[in-house]
Each structure stands twice: as structure tokens, then as C-alpha cells.
VOLUM-533205 format. One record per residue (C-alpha): x, y negated, z; residue in three letters. Coordinates in steps of 0.1 Angstrom, whole numbers, always signed. Last residue first. Layout:
N
R     X     Y     Z res
R     X     Y     Z ALA
...
***
This chain:
483
R     X     Y     Z res
R  -657  -415  -442 UNK
R  -638  -404  -412 UNK
R  -604  -417  -403 UNK
R  -576  -395  -389 UNK
R  -548  -413  -370 UNK
R  -558  -399  -336 UNK
R  -560  -364  -350 UNK
R  -525  -367  -365 UNK
R  -508  -378  -333 UNK
R  -502  -415  -325 UNK
R  -472  -435  -338 UNK
R  -451  -451  -312 UNK
R  -419  -449  -334 UNK
R  -402  -429  -306 UNK
R  -433  -407  -306 UNK
R  -429  -400  -343 UNK
R  -392  -393  -338 UNK
R  -400  -367  -311 UNK
R  -427  -351  -332 UNK
R  -403  -349  -362 UNK
R  -378  -333  -339 UNK
R  -404  -307  -328 UNK
R  -411  -299  -365 UNK
R  -374  -293  -372 UNK
R  -356  -315  -397 UNK
R  -337  -303  -427 UNK
R  -335  -333  -451 UNK
R  -332  -323  -487 UNK
R  -362  -342  -500 UNK
R  -382  -310  -501 UNK
R  -372  -305  -464 UNK
R  -385  -339  -455 UNK
R  -419  -330  -471 UNK
R  -420  -298  -450 UNK
R  -411  -317  -418 UNK
R  -439  -342  -425 UNK
R  -463  -313  -431 UNK
R  -454  -298  -397 UNK
R  -458  -332  -380 UNK
R  -492  -335  -395 UNK
R  -499  -359  -423 UNK
R  -531  -378  -424 UNK
R  -562  -367  -444 UNK
R  -588  -395  -443 UNK
R  -561  -421  -436 UNK
R  -542  -409  -467 UNK
R  -505  -414  -460 UNK
R  -484  -443  -472 UNK
R  -475  -457  -438 UNK
R  -470  -422  -424 UNK
R  -445  -414  -451 UNK
R  -427  -447  -447 UNK
R  -424  -442  -409 UNK
R  -410  -407  -415 UNK
R  -384  -420  -439 UNK
R  -374  -447  -414 UNK
R  -371  -421  -387 UNK
R  -348  -401  -410 UNK
R  -326  -432  -416 UNK
R  -323  -437  -378 UNK
R  -313  -401  -374 UNK
R  -284  -406  -397 UNK
R  -278  -385  -428 UNK
R  -250  -361  -435 UNK
R  -238  -344  -467 UNK
R  -239  -308  -476 UNK
R  -265  -312  -504 UNK
R  -292  -297  -482 UNK
R  -287  -325  -456 UNK
R  -271  -323  -421 UNK
R  -282  -349  -395 UNK
R  -254  -370  -381 UNK
R  -259  -386  -347 UNK
R  -269  -422  -343 UNK
R  -252  -455  -334 UNK
R  -265  -488  -349 UNK
R  -291  -492  -322 UNK
R  -263  -492  -296 UNK
R  -256  -528  -306 UNK
R  -291  -539  -297 UNK
R  -310  -553  -327 UNK
R  -323  -587  -335 UNK
R  -341  -590  -369 UNK
R  -338  -587  -407 UNK
R  -315  -617  -411 UNK
R  -293  -603  -383 UNK
R  -289  -612  -346 UNK
R  -268  -587  -327 UNK
R  -276  -578  -291 UNK
R  -257  -566  -261 UNK
R  -276  -547  -234 UNK
R  -253  -516  -238 UNK
R  -230  -518  -268 UNK
R  -200  -531  -247 UNK
R  -205  -505  -220 UNK
R  -205  -477  -245 UNK
R  -174  -491  -262 UNK
R  -156  -491  -229 UNK
R  -167  -455  -222 UNK
R  -154  -445  -256 UNK
R  -119  -459  -247 UNK
R  -106  -487  -269 UNK
R   -83  -489  -299 UNK
R  -107  -509  -320 UNK
R  -110  -483  -348 UNK
R  -106  -452  -325 UNK
R  -133  -465  -302 UNK
R  -156  -472  -332 UNK
R  -153  -437  -345 UNK
R  -156  -422  -310 UNK
R  -188  -440  -303 UNK
R  -205  -423  -331 UNK
R  -220  -434  -364 UNK
R  -243  -417  -389 UNK
R  -251  -442  -417 UNK
R  -281  -465  -419 UNK
R  -293  -469  -455 UNK
R  -329  -459  -448 UNK
R  -330  -484  -420 UNK
R  -328  -515  -443 UNK
R  -313  -521  -477 UNK
R  -287  -549  -474 UNK
R  -283  -551  -437 UNK
R  -282  -513  -434 UNK
R  -257  -512  -462 UNK
R  -233  -533  -440 UNK
R  -233  -505  -414 UNK
R  -196  -495  -414 UNK
R  -180  -529  -414 UNK
R  -207  -543  -392 UNK
R  -200  -518  -365 UNK
R  -163  -527  -365 UNK
R  -172  -564  -365 UNK
R  -195  -559  -335 UNK
R  -168  -539  -316 UNK
R  -143  -567  -321 UNK
R  -169  -594  -312 UNK
R  -178  -577  -280 UNK
R  -142  -572  -271 UNK
R  -133  -608  -277 UNK
R  -164  -617  -257 UNK
R  -154  -597  -226 UNK
R  -117  -605  -228 UNK
R  -122  -643  -228 UNK
R  -147  -642  -200 UNK
R  -126  -617  -181 UNK
R   -95  -639  -183 UNK
R  -114  -669  -169 UNK
R  -129  -647  -141 UNK
R   -96  -631  -132 UNK
R   -79  -665  -129 UNK
R  -108  -677  -106 UNK
R  -105  -645   -85 UNK
R   -68  -651   -80 UNK
R   -75  -687   -69 UNK
R  -102  -676   -46 UNK
R   -80  -650   -30 UNK
R   -53  -676   -25 UNK
R   -79  -699    -9 UNK
R   -88  -672   +16 UNK
R   -51  -665   +24 UNK
R   -44  -701   +32 UNK
R   -28  -697   +66 UNK
R    +1  -679   +51 UNK
R   +12  -710   +32 UNK
R    +2  -729    +1 UNK
R   +11  -766    -2 UNK
R   +26  -769   -37 UNK
R    +7  -739   -52 UNK
R   -26  -753   -37 UNK
R   -20  -787   -53 UNK
R   -13  -770   -86 UNK
R   -45  -750   -85 UNK
R   -66  -779   -75 UNK
R   -54  -800  -104 UNK
R   -55  -772  -129 UNK
R   -92  -764  -123 UNK
R   -94  -731  -142 UNK
R  -120  -730  -170 UNK
R  -156  -722  -176 UNK
R  -178  -729  -207 UNK
R  -198  -697  -205 UNK
R  -203  -680  -239 UNK
R  -239  -672  -244 UNK
R  -249  -703  -264 UNK
R  -218  -700  -286 UNK
R  -232  -669  -303 UNK
R  -201  -650  -313 UNK
R  -194  -645  -350 UNK
R  -200  -617  -374 UNK
R  -195  -619  -412 UNK
R  -213  -601  -441 UNK
R  -196  -609  -474 UNK
R  -213  -622  -506 UNK
R  -200  -657  -501 UNK
R  -211  -659  -465 UNK
R  -238  -635  -453 UNK
R  -246  -640  -416 UNK
R  -244  -620  -384 UNK
R  -248  -636  -350 UNK
R  -234  -619  -320 UNK
R  -244  -621  -283 UNK
R  -281  -623  -291 UNK
R  -304  -637  -264 UNK
R  -334  -615  -258 UNK
R  -362  -632  -240 UNK
R  -383  -615  -214 UNK
R  -416  -632  -212 UNK
R  -432  -634  -178 UNK
R  -468  -645  -184 UNK
R  -480  -667  -156 UNK
R  -516  -661  -147 UNK
R  -547  -654  -167 UNK
R  -555  -630  -196 UNK
R  -544  -600  -176 UNK
R  -575  -602  -154 UNK
R  -596  -588  -183 UNK
R  -579  -554  -181 UNK
R  -601  -530  -201 UNK
R  -606  -555  -229 UNK
R  -630  -545  -256 UNK
R  -616  -538  -291 UNK
R  -616  -500  -284 UNK
R  -653  -502  -279 UNK
R  -658  -516  -314 UNK
R  -636  -489  -329 UNK
R  -657  -463  -310 UNK
R  -688  -477  -327 UNK
R  -672  -474  -362 UNK
R  -659  -439  -354 UNK
R  -694  -428  -343 UNK
R  -709  -441  -375 UNK
R  -683  -425  -397 UNK
R  -687  -392  -379 UNK
R  -724  -391  -386 UNK
R  -746  -389  -355 UNK
R  -760  -360  -335 UNK
R  -749  -375  -302 UNK
R  -729  -345  -290 UNK
R  -718  -334  -325 UNK
R  -706  -368  -335 UNK
R  -688  -372  -302 UNK
R  -670  -339  -308 UNK
R  -661  -348  -343 UNK
R  -647  -382  -332 UNK
R  -625  -368  -304 UNK
R  -605  -400  -298 UNK
R  -591  -385  -266 UNK
R  -601  -416  -246 UNK
R  -636  -415  -262 UNK
R  -639  -378  -255 UNK
R  -631  -386  -218 UNK
R  -657  -414  -217 UNK
R  -685  -391  -229 UNK
R  -716  -399  -208 UNK
R  -713  -435  -196 UNK
R  -690  -449  -222 UNK
R  -705  -430  -251 UNK
R  -740  -438  -240 UNK
R  -733  -475  -238 UNK
R  -717  -475  -272 UNK
R  -748  -458  -287 UNK
R  -770  -484  -271 UNK
R  -748  -512  -285 UNK
R  -747  -496  -319 UNK
R  -785  -495  -320 UNK
R  -788  -530  -305 UNK
R  -766  -545  -333 UNK
R  -749  -576  -318 UNK
R  -721  -560  -299 UNK
R  -706  -588  -277 UNK
R  -732  -578  -251 UNK
R  -712  -547  -245 UNK
R  -687  -564  -223 UNK
R  -701  -555  -189 UNK
R  -703  -518  -201 UNK
R  -665  -519  -207 UNK
R  -657  -530  -171 UNK
R  -683  -505  -157 UNK
R  -665  -477  -175 UNK
R  -631  -488  -164 UNK
R  -642  -488  -128 UNK
R  -652  -513  -101 UNK
R  -659  -542  -124 UNK
R  -654  -578  -110 UNK
R  -643  -592  -144 UNK
R  -658  -576  -175 UNK
R  -663  -609  -194 UNK
R  -637  -635  -185 UNK
R  -656  -656  -176 UNK
R  -683  -652  -150 UNK
R  -714  -630  -149 UNK
R  -695  -603  -130 UNK
R  -689  -628  -102 UNK
R  -726  -634   -99 UNK
R  -734  -597   -99 UNK
R  -709  -592   -71 UNK
R  -725  -620   -50 UNK
R  -759  -604   -56 UNK
R  -746  -570   -45 UNK
R  -731  -585   -14 UNK
R  -764  -601    -5 UNK
R  -784  -569   -11 UNK
R  -759  -549   +10 UNK
R  -765  -569   +41 UNK
R  -743  -596   +56 UNK
R  -745  -600   +93 UNK
R  -764  -631  +107 UNK
R  -738  -644  +113 UNK
R  -708  -638   +92 UNK
R  -678  -615   +97 UNK
R  -669  -614   +60 UNK
R  -645  -585   +64 UNK
R  -674  -562   +73 UNK
R  -694  -572   +42 UNK
R  -663  -567   +21 UNK
R  -658  -532   +35 UNK
R  -695  -524   +27 UNK
R  -692  -537    -8 UNK
R  -664  -513   -15 UNK
R  -629  -524   -22 UNK
R  -611  -520   -55 UNK
R  -628  -549   -73 UNK
R  -611  -551  -107 UNK
R  -597  -581  -125 UNK
R  -565  -564  -135 UNK
R  -545  -586  -110 UNK
R  -567  -573   -82 UNK
R  -600  -588   -70 UNK
R  -606  -592   -33 UNK
R  -602  -630   -34 UNK
R  -631  -632   -59 UNK
R  -654  -611   -38 UNK
R  -647  -632    -7 UNK
R  -653  -663   -27 UNK
R  -687  -650   -38 UNK
R  -695  -644    -1 UNK
R  -684  -678    +9 UNK
R  -703  -695   -19 UNK
R  -734  -676    -9 UNK
R  -732  -687   +27 UNK
R  -724  -724   +17 UNK
R  -754  -724    -5 UNK
R  -749  -724   -43 UNK
R  -755  -749   -70 UNK
R  -727  -739   -94 UNK
R  -698  -762  -102 UNK
R  -675  -747   -76 UNK
R  -681  -712   -89 UNK
R  -665  -719  -123 UNK
R  -634  -733  -108 UNK
R  -632  -705   -83 UNK
R  -631  -680  -112 UNK
R  -602  -697  -129 UNK
R  -583  -701   -96 UNK
R  -588  -664   -89 UNK
R  -575  -654  -123 UNK
R  -544  -674  -123 UNK
R  -539  -709  -138 UNK
R  -504  -717  -151 UNK
R  -498  -754  -151 UNK
R  -498  -774  -183 UNK
R  -468  -797  -187 UNK
R  -479  -834  -189 UNK
R  -469  -841  -153 UNK
R  -434  -829  -161 UNK
R  -429  -859  -184 UNK
R  -437  -883  -156 UNK
R  -415  -865  -132 UNK
R  -386  -867  -157 UNK
R  -390  -905  -160 UNK
R  -384  -911  -123 UNK
R  -405  -910   -91 UNK
R  -420  -945   -90 UNK
R  -414  -954  -126 UNK
R  -430  -922  -140 UNK
R  -459  -924  -115 UNK
R  -466  -960  -125 UNK
R  -460  -954  -162 UNK
R  -488  -929  -166 UNK
R  -490  -935  -203 UNK
R  -511  -963  -218 UNK
R  -491  -966  -250 UNK
R  -474  -999  -240 UNK
R  -462  -986  -207 UNK
R  -448  -954  -221 UNK
R  -432  -973  -249 UNK
R  -413  -996  -225 UNK
R  -402  -968  -203 UNK
R  -389  -948  -232 UNK
R  -370  -977  -247 UNK
R  -354  -984  -214 UNK
R  -343  -948  -211 UNK
R  -329  -949  -246 UNK
R  -310  -981  -238 UNK
R  -296  -965  -206 UNK
R  -284  -935  -226 UNK
R  -267  -957  -252 UNK
R  -250  -977  -224 UNK
R  -237  -945  -209 UNK
R  -226  -931  -243 UNK
R  -207  -962  -252 UNK
R  -220  -983  -281 UNK
R  -234 -1012  -262 UNK
R  -201 -1016  -244 UNK
R  -182 -1019  -277 UNK
R  -163  -991  -293 UNK
R  -128 -1002  -305 UNK
R  -111  -985  -275 UNK
R  -124  -951  -287 UNK
R  -149  -931  -268 UNK
R  -141  -894  -267 UNK
R  -136  -871  -297 UNK
R  -147  -835  -295 UNK
R  -123  -812  -312 UNK
R  -132  -776  -323 UNK
R  -115  -779  -357 UNK
R  -146  -768  -376 UNK
R  -172  -783  -353 UNK
R  -154  -816  -353 UNK
R  -156  -819  -391 UNK
R  -173  -852  -389 UNK
R  -171  -865  -353 UNK
R  -187  -848  -324 UNK
R  -214  -867  -305 UNK
R  -215  -868  -267 UNK
R  -178  -869  -259 UNK
R  -156  -853  -232 UNK
R  -168  -818  -239 UNK
R  -176  -797  -208 UNK
R  -153  -769  -195 UNK
R  -172  -763  -163 UNK
R  -151  -758  -132 UNK
R  -134  -730  -113 UNK
R  -108  -734   -85 UNK
R  -134  -743   -59 UNK
R  -150  -709   -61 UNK
R  -185  -705   -47 UNK
R  -207  -725   -71 UNK
R  -187  -716  -102 UNK
R  -187  -680   -92 UNK
R  -225  -681   -90 UNK
R  -226  -696  -125 UNK
R  -203  -669  -138 UNK
R  -226  -642  -124 UNK
R  -256  -659  -138 UNK
R  -240  -661  -173 UNK
R  -232  -624  -170 UNK
R  -267  -615  -161 UNK
R  -280  -635  -191 UNK
R  -255  -620  -214 UNK
R  -261  -584  -203 UNK
R  -237  -569  -178 UNK
R  -215  -539  -188 UNK
R  -184  -560  -192 UNK
R  -187  -577  -158 UNK
R  -184  -545  -140 UNK
R  -155  -533  -161 UNK
R  -136  -566  -156 UNK
R  -140  -565  -118 UNK
R  -128  -529  -118 UNK
R   -99  -539  -140 UNK
R   -90  -567  -116 UNK
R   -93  -545   -85 UNK
R   -69  -520  -101 UNK
R   -83  -489  -117 UNK
R   -68  -456  -106 UNK
R   -56  -430  -131 UNK
R   -47  -398  -115 UNK
R   -19  -376  -127 UNK
R   -16  -341  -114 UNK
R   +15  -323  -103 UNK
R    +7  -289   -90 UNK
R   +29  -271   -65 UNK
R   +20  -235   -60 UNK
R   +31  -215   -29 UNK
R   +26  -178   -30 UNK
R   +25  -156    +0 UNK
R   +25  -119    -6 UNK
R    +2   -94    +8 UNK
R   +18   -60   +15 UNK
R   +15   -33   -11 UNK
R    +0    +0    +0 UNK
***
């Protein structure tokens, strides 16, 4: 029996550790333009060694945009021609014209011109304010107005009443106690207000409150029966099933269902502030002398620089007690370098993408080529993870629209001829097929896959289903029209 032997193995492994500066650069690189601008703005507010790099003059001279220079006020300029004097003259002209045209000059003069302008901006009115405005002009008793106000304040953002009338009556705490008849009357009064459908307690009730917009009494009654009796089939767009249940022609049922689908199931969404998420492109693509060129969007590049005066003063008088200021100075230098590195990297990657996908700009999605992160990484001499961070939440503005940089990447799909086609091009072919289909006999996913195969594109049926869902196209039965 052999005795156990002890073996000692020494392995030498190399580990790559990111320095704090690189970690800071990587974190900033993956931010969107708006988040990055906010990050730089926060750094400007906290770091005394950073300052905004603002131009010294108001109006650039001819050719100033090309050479990047912004001339300042020359000695030959008179006092009336200086930017400060010009701004004062403009302000005086505005005040004079506001007074002569009957504007609210008193408020503008008392609190400033900007306040007078802001008074003209329409304020957002939410649903409850809109309903209270209608109730306030109605001849109601104080008790009825309080009950109606309780119903209005209990509505959610969709415009629905999620509490029961019994709960509202208990919350009112009025003397004499509120009965069900009073609460029902208050609810009916709210349901008669604009927007139509507000105050409903279910989707069916919300739709029923809006049926008065259907002029034909026969269609209105059929719509009422569909909503109250077959709401599930309506949601599933089961036109043949509804036609069989109500003994009506499929075309008539489909027309009534189309009217129902035009009703608003969330009337409360019409009011309140609308939060619009704007996409600010990082790169702008234009065609110049027959060639596609990419340039950075100057609006997203922060104008930040190192305050040389503070930095030199600190270097002259620094000692061990100023460790915090030294950290601020180091962070300021990193921020300036990271701004330059971030946008140079974005432009470098965008130019590499543009070089390979120029046919997309000429002919649309059908001309999109297969493209992977590795190909761009090898071109720009960066790691794939860096390219991935650059393309995430970064946008390119083209004549055909604004696209995220990662939109231009797609895996290669083999063709019958031995070549390769991008998934984006296949989605474009599918979209064209569905747009040209017969609405009475729409194409199923299996039929689309067969037609793609006849064109030399081997795509599985489940892949067609996935691409159709990505295009937000409903299934075949939901697209079918009935004559």
C-alpha cells in the first residue's frame, strides 16, 4: 500500500486591478449623457478646482465656429456696443413694450422680468383640480359639496374609485350619518363630470359610462351587452366567438368592437403633468460631399476645466494639513480627463459603426449588416466591455431617426447562399411582409417563416414570433379583419 504523498504546488496568477482613476472613468463612461452632465454639475458644485469653461464673448465672429475662437470686446467698441449695455438696452425695450401693449408690467417690474414671463406659462392641472373646478360652479349644498369632494379626493390617478361607498361614508364623519343613497348620488354626480368615464369602479363601468358617444342606438346596445356579458372575449378579440354568442355578422361585431376600443379605459391620464423622457443624441451623423460623417453633439459635452489660479495657489502653499484639498485637486484632474476620454471614445466607436453600417443610412433596416462588439473592439483597440459601456444609453442622430448605438449590433443569421444577414434586416423584412398582408387573411408566424425560407433566409417559427413581438405586432388572429 502506497503512502500518501504531500505535493506543494505554487501557481502564479496575474490579476488586473483597476486603479481608482480607472474605476471612476469606467463608472462615468456607462452613464447616459443627461446623467453624466448631472454628475459633472454636481462635481462643479463641490469641487473648488473646477469651473465652467464659458466663452468670453456673446457673439462669435465670422468663421469663429470653424476655428473655435470666441472674440471678446475690442477697444474700438463703444459703451453702447458692449454686451452688458446691449443686454440693458434689450431689457429696457422689453419693459417699454410690455407697458405699451397692456401686459402685466406691474408684476414684472416688481418681481423682475422673468417672473412676468413665467406668469404666462400654463400650469399643469391634475384630475382632482379639474373636477373640483366643475363642482365649484354647481348649485350644491355644503353637505353635498363635501360628499362629492370626498369622492373626488378618493380617485386614483387612472380616475377610478377603488374604495367602497361604505368606506367613504365612514370616512366622511358627518352628522347626521351619511347613508348609501347620499353617497350613491355623490358618485353619480362625479361620474357625470368631464372626462367621461371618471369615477368608475371597474373597467366595464368606465366603458359603459362612455357609450353615449355611440350615436346609433342599436350599436350602443350591442356594445353595452358585449361589455357587460363578454368582456373577456372582447379583450381577446374573439370576433367569431362574439358573433356566435350574439347571433350577429362578424363584420358588424368587429365594427362595434372597434368603437369600444376607441374608448378611454384610463380617463385620469389626460390630466396632470406629463413626464416626457427626451433622448439627447451624443453623436450627429450628416452626409457631406457624398460621405457620411459623425461629429459630437456640442450640447452634451460639458464645458468644464481646471481652475488654474486655485491649482497654482494650492501647489505653492500645500502641506500635510491640506489632504482634503489635495483629493479635490486630484478628482478635478480626473474629471477633466474623463470628460475628454469619454467623448473621444464615443466618437471613435460611432465612427467605426458608421464605417460598417453606412448602407443602413442609405437604404434602411434591410441593409443592416451583422455586427458584433468584438469587431468594433478590434477596430478601435478597446476591450469588448468598454465598447459595450459606450454603446449603452448613447444615441446617434441620423437623417432617418435617432438610434441607440447598440441598435447597430446584431448577430449574423445564415442564408441559403452561404452568406449572412443581420437580425435587424430580417425584422425589417418581417415588418414589410405584415404591412403588405391581406387584412382578411393575415400571415401567421409559420407562413412568414416559409416565405422567408423562399427568400433564402432560414428562420425558425419561434424566432419569427420573437421578432414580431419585438416589433409590437399582434398575433395573426388579432390582426384579422372580417368582411
